[in-house]
C-alpha positions, 0 to 999 in steps of 0.5 A: 795303838795308832791313837796312842802313837799319835798322842805320843809323837805329838807330845814328843814333838812338843817337848823337843820344841820346848826344851830346845827353845825352838821359836814357835813362830818359826814352824818346821818345813812340814812334818812328812808322813812317817812310817814305822815298821815293826817286823814280826821276825828277827830275820825280816828285821835283819833283811830290812836293815841297812847295816848291822853289828856282827856281835849278837851282844851289841845289835842295833834295835832300830834305824831311821831311814831318811831320804828325799822320800818319806822317812821310815823308822824300823824297829826290831825290839823284842818288847813293847817298851823297847819298841817305844824307846827305839821309835822315840829315838828314831822319831826324834831324828825326824823332828830334829831334821824337820826343824834343823838343816843339819846336825853333827852326829854327836848332837843328832844321836845325843839328843835322839838318845836323850829324848828316847826315854819318855814314860807316859803315866796317867797325868804326866810324861817323865823324861828320865834315865832308867836304871837299866840305861844308867847301868849300860852307860856305866859299863860303856864308860871305859870305852868313852872316846877322847873328846877331840875325836868325839867331836869330829866323829863322822856318820860314816865312822859311826856306821863302821863302829856299829858294824864292826865294834858294837861296844865302841858304838854304844860308848859313843851313844852314851857319851853323846846322850850324857853330854846332851843331858848335862848341857840341856838340864844343867845351867842355862849357859851350858845349853847355849854353849852346846848350841854354839858348839853345834854351830861352830862344828859346821865350819871348824873342828871343836877344840879344847879352847872352844869347850873352855870358852863356850861351856866353861869347861876344858876337856878334862873338866867336861869328862869329870862333869859327865861322870858326875852327871851319870852318878846323879839320877835324872828326871823331868816331868811334863803335864799330859793332856790325854786325848778324848775318847770321842772323835779318836783317830779313824783307823783302817787296815792298810791294803796289801799294796801299801804294806808292800810299798813301805817294805819295798822302800825300806829294802830299796834304801838297804841296797836290796833293790831287786827284792824291793821290785819283786815285792811291788810286782807281787802287789800291783796297785796303780791306783794307790799313790803310795805304791806309785811313789815306791815304784818311782823310788825303786825305778830311780834306784835301778837306774831307770830315770824315765820310768821313775819320772812316769810313776812320779807323774802318776802318783801326783795324778792320784793325789800323792803329796810327797814333796820329792814326787813334786820335784820329780814331776817338774824334772819330767816336764823339763825333760819333755819340754812341756815346762811352764816356769811359773807353775814349775817354780810354784811346785818346787816351792811347795816341795821345799815347804813340804820337806824336800831339801834335795840337790835336785830340787834346788838345782831345778829351781836355780836353772828354771828361775835363771832361764826364765829371767827371774829378777836376781832378788827374787830367786837368790834367797831361795838359792842361798838356802840350797847352798846352806843345806848343800855347801858343796852344791855345784851352782854355789860358784855361779850364784856367787858370780851373779851376786858379785856382778850385781853388787859391782853393777850397783 
């Protein structure tokens, strides 16, 4: 199953890069180690979920748990096919977040829903909309959201719908998926317009006029096009090159401390920090970098920063390459006044290239480079990336002040 998953994820990553026209020369920051948890019982799945619908008819079947540590996919499907569909959806989030800094909720969920319906046959991979999914989307149509509200729906609003109004959440997912399907597999200019809407949504609400200019469709025409898209069947084939049997992926059973660590991370991100700490205490393993990483995260969540930093250092000493752990280690060095600026900046650059885009990482880079009198032109590009990813970041005003002074001086 591990070999099968690696092949499937690799193909999914390839299809997304091709269909979204991602520049091959511009590789993602780095695909982090990705854990998939499939609990054996519904009770354990519910315990690990960060939030869940109160209605048994509209339960979420999976979650993508993103943080500064390694991403986790939690899948609670009742059948193997449903598990794969959920994992594709959640792993698409992982691929998108690795290539792109930020997406509005409608694009993030729409593309994840679109790419979740992959079917593997002997020689091809089919991207399609199943009969079951078509029926589900048709049933959701009366609850579709007015487009003005759809484009401004926040992640928090969507979470509220999942918890309290499952049918509305399902309608939102269907609407987002059909929009992605219409634009990405219709006329080429529709795909271009879609991505311009994504870009525009970062700095202004999408209006009816924006849709007319960028998609060539008003809100009313867009709704008609979506209805027509749903009536038509949809399928696209991609060639599949199967993995050779020889030299297949080596497999081994995970030690109990690793299993405890992965579950503890999921519990921690679901707000169940005390139970996460108990899991780690029940399977201690100070030689396991994953257990040390989990211990660092849980300690941070419990408000014990000093302990979290100690475990981060230990994790690195045991060859953990988690990028956020690298950042925490630099923070630890700064706190204990044993910082070597050039070495610290090298570690922070490695952390960023490994996928850490936290405020902490950018703030540390900015402060260390400024205090070590690094020339403005050397650290400014990196600092500007931090401002782009976190527009509200505190050092943006300071960066602006420095750049203004430099321009005036020149």
